[in-house]
C-alpha positions in Angstrom: 0.1 0.1 0.1 1.3 3.1 -0.9 1.1 6.6 1.3 3.6 8.4 -0.5 7.2 9.3 -0.6 7.7 10.4 3.5 6.6 8.5 6.3 3.1 9.2 7.7 2.9 10.7 11.4 0.4 8.9 13.3 1.0 11.6 16.1 0.1 14.2 13.1 -2.6 12.4 12.7 -3.8 12.1 16.0 -4.0 15.9 15.8 -5.7 16.2 13.2 -8.7 13.4 14.4 -8.0 11.5 11.2 -8.8 8.4 12.4 -9.7 6.4 9.2 -6.1 7.1 8.6 -4.6 5.8 11.3 -6.8 2.7 10.4 -5.1 2.4 7.2 -1.8 2.4 8.7 -2.0 -0.9 10.7 -1.1 -2.5 7.8 1.9 -0.2 7.0 4.3 -2.8 6.4 7.9 -0.2 6.0 7.5 0.1 9.9 6.9 -1.3 12.3 6.8 1.5 14.4 3.6 3.0 12.4 2.1 0.5 12.9 2.4 0.2 16.9 1.8 3.7 17.3 -1.3 4.0 14.9 -2.9 0.6 16.9 -1.9 2.7 20.3 -3.3 5.8 19.4 -6.4 3.8 18.1 -6.9 2.2 21.4 -6.5 5.3 23.3 -9.1 7.3 21.6 -11.5 3.8 21.5 -12.6 4.1 17.8 -14.6 0.9 17.0 -13.9 0.9 13.6 -10.6 0.1 14.3 -12.0 -3.5 16.2 -11.8 -5.6 13.0 -8.2 -4.3 11.5 -6.5 -4.6 15.1 -7.8 -8.1 14.9 -5.7 -8.8 11.9 -2.5 -7.0 13.9 -2.4 -10.0 16.5 -1.4 -11.7 14.2 1.7 -9.2 13.2 5.5 -10.5 13.1 6.3 -8.3 15.3 5.9 -8.7 18.6 5.3 -5.0 19.9 2.7 -4.2 17.4 1.2 -7.4 18.7 1.5 -6.0 22.1 -0.3 -2.3 22.2 -2.6 -4.0 19.7 -3.3 -6.7 23.0 -3.5 -3.2 24.6 -5.7 -1.5 22.3 -8.3 -4.3 21.9 -8.6 -4.2 25.6 -9.4 -0.1 25.9 -11.9 -0.2 23.0 -13.7 -3.8 25.0 -15.0 -4.9 22.2 -16.4 -8.9 22.6 -15.4 -9.9 19.4 -11.7 -9.3 20.4 -11.5 -12.2 23.5 -10.7 -15.5 20.9 -7.9 -13.5 19.5 -6.8 -12.7 22.9 -7.3 -15.5 24.5 -5.3 -17.0 21.7 -2.3 -14.3 22.7 -2.0 -16.1 25.7 0.1 -18.0 24.2 2.4 -15.7 22.4 5.9 -16.5 22.3 6.9 -12.9 23.9 5.5 -12.1 27.8 4.9 -8.7 27.4 2.4 -9.9 24.6 0.8 -12.6 27.4 0.7 -10.0 29.6 -1.2 -7.5 27.6 -3.6 -10.1 26.3 -4.1 -11.3 29.4 -4.3 -7.7 31.5 -7.2 -6.9 28.1 -9.2 -9.8 28.7 -9.6 -8.9 32.5 -11.5 -6.0 30.8 -13.4 -7.7 28.5 -14.8 -9.2 31.8 -15.8 -12.2 29.3 -15.9 -15.6 31.2 -15.1 -17.6 28.5 -11.2 -16.1 29.4 -10.7 -18.0 32.8 -9.6 -21.4 31.5 -7.3 -19.9 30.2 -5.7 -17.6 32.3 -5.8 -20.2 35.3 -2.9 -22.3 32.7 -1.3 -19.3 33.0 -1.0 -18.8 36.5 2.1 -21.5 36.0 3.5 -19.4 32.9 7.5 -19.5 33.8 6.9 -15.7 34.0 6.4 -14.1 37.2 4.8 -11.1 36.1 2.7 -13.1 33.3 1.1 -15.0 36.6 0.7 -12.0 38.3 -1.4 -10.1 35.6 -3.4 -13.3 34.8 -4.6 -13.5 38.3 -5.8 -10.1 38.5 -7.8 -10.6 35.5 -9.4 -13.5 37.0 -10.5 -11.7 39.8 -11.6 -8.7 37.2 -13.3 -11.2 34.7 -15.3 -12.6 38.6 -15.8 -16.1 37.1 -16.5 -18.6 40.2 -16.5 -22.0 38.4 -12.9 -22.4 38.8 -12.4 -21.0 42.3 -11.2 -24.5 43.6 -8.4 -24.2 40.9 -7.2 -20.7 41.4 -7.2 -21.4 45.4 -4.8 -24.4 44.9 -3.3 -22.1 42.9 -2.2 -20.5 46.6 -0.2 -23.8 47.4 3.9 -23.3 45.3 3.6 -19.5 44.2 5.8 -17.0 44.6 5.2 -14.6 48.0 4.1 -11.4 45.8 2.4 -13.9 42.9 -0.2 -15.3 46.1 -0.9 -11.9 46.6 -2.6 -11.6 43.6 -4.0 -14.3 43.5 -5.4 -13.5 46.9 -7.2 -10.2 45.6 -8.7 -12.2 43.1 -10.4 -14.6 45.4 -11.3 -12.3 47.4 -13.2 -10.4 44.6 -14.7 -13.9 43.1 -15.4 -15.3 46.5 -17.6 -12.5 48.0 -20.9 -14.0 47.1 -19.2 -17.7 48.4 -17.3 -16.7 51.6 -18.5 -19.7 53.1 -17.3 -22.1 50.4 -13.8 -20.3 50.7 -14.1 -20.8 54.8 -14.6 -24.4 54.3 -11.6 -24.8 52.6 -9.6 -23.4 55.0 -10.8 -25.5 58.1 -9.5 -28.7 55.7 -6.3 -28.0 54.2 -2.9 -27.5 56.6 -0.9 -26.4 53.6 -0.2 -23.0 54.7 0.6 -20.7 51.7 -3.5 -22.0 51.1 -4.1 -20.8 54.2 -2.2 -17.8 53.9 -4.0 -16.6 51.1 -7.3 -17.3 52.2 -7.2 -15.6 55.4 -5.9 -12.4 53.0 -8.4 -12.7 51.0 -11.2 -13.1 53.9 -9.6 -10.2 55.1 -10.1 -8.4 51.7 -13.9 -9.1 51.2 -14.5 -7.7 55.2 -16.7 -10.4 55.8 -17.9 -9.8 59.4 -18.7 -13.4 59.8 -15.1 -14.6 59.0 -13.5 -13.0 61.6 -14.1 -16.2 64.4 -12.8 -18.8 62.1 -9.3 -16.6 62.6 -8.8 -15.9 65.7 -7.5 -19.9 65.7 -4.5 -17.9 63.1 -3.4 -15.9 66.4 -1.6 -18.7 68.0 -0.7 -20.4 64.6 3.2 -21.7 65.2 3.5 -19.7 61.6 4.6 -15.7 62.1 3.3 -15.2 59.2 0.0 -17.2 59.5 -0.3 -14.9 62.9 0.5 -12.0 61.2 -1.6 -11.8 58.0 -4.5 -13.1 60.6 -4.0 -10.0 62.9 -4.4 -8.1 59.4 -7.5 -9.1 58.0 -9.1 -8.9 61.4 -8.6 -5.3 61.4 -9.6 -5.2 58.1 -12.9 -6.9 58.8 -13.5 -4.6 61.7 -15.2 -6.2 64.1 -14.5 -5.3 67.5 -15.6 -9.7 68.9 -11.9 -10.1 68.0 -10.5 -7.0 70.1 -10.1 -8.6 73.2 -8.0 -11.7 71.4 -5.8 -9.0 69.6 -4.9 -8.1 72.7 -4.0 -11.5 74.3 -2.0 -11.4 71.2 0.2 -8.2 71.5 0.8 -9.9 75.2 2.1 -13.1 73.7 3.9 -12.1 70.8 8.0 -12.2 70.4 8.4 -11.5 66.9 8.9 -7.7 66.2 6.5 -7.1 62.8 3.8 -9.5 63.7 3.5 -7.6 66.9 3.4 -3.8 65.0 0.5 -5.7 62.8 -1.0 -6.8 65.5 -0.8 -3.0 67.4 -2.0 -1.7 64.1 -5.3 -4.1 63.9 -6.2 -3.1 67.7 -5.9 0.5 66.7 -8.4 0.1 63.8 -10.6 -1.4 65.8 -10.8 0.7 68.6 -11.6 3.7 66.3 -14.6 1.7 64.0 -17.3 3.0 64.6 
């Protein structure tokens, strides 16, 4: 396709509001920068007319074009981009996989959940984190058990994202989450569920966390105290005050003191 002797300027076209020309530039073969910049601009302005053309660029030979295209499709938010983005979760470049996961989270299409769950085992930690975040945004409880199971052997940073996802999905499934907490002895799973329960702020759950204030694992004691402070049920106050007197680990003690302060100042 011939655009003229000099290279077109996507930024100048954006300034002029010439989005039709920017859509055409998605096929500009001579310079991948022009293709990815055009995709970026079209996504920023949420140009729905560009969706079909952007979907074709998910097969672009340049990985940065694929990445910017995935981001753009997420911003535009057309559900027809779901399948191409799911396919992009298998891209050889982790940056593209990340972009696809984030965009699928924005689309909130439940068709993506199963593939995103599998991405929790991706070799790149950044991909694992954004996959967990996307699962939480989608909110599909079909794979809640698998999401909880994923807590057992993940890096601490990834566990935070997974527990956040569990808290978002589990707001309507708190009883199910608590039941798993009662039967598991895996410390990683316990930590993630306790943190998730704290994020839900479900007052009925606080009683189930009290026993962890005496756990041998200091990380469980700490996350339990933090969760009880977030939940805000003053019935936990005497248990926290007792734990404060017995705690020997400085970081845990500080968390307990913070939780006590939150409860005393809550209405």
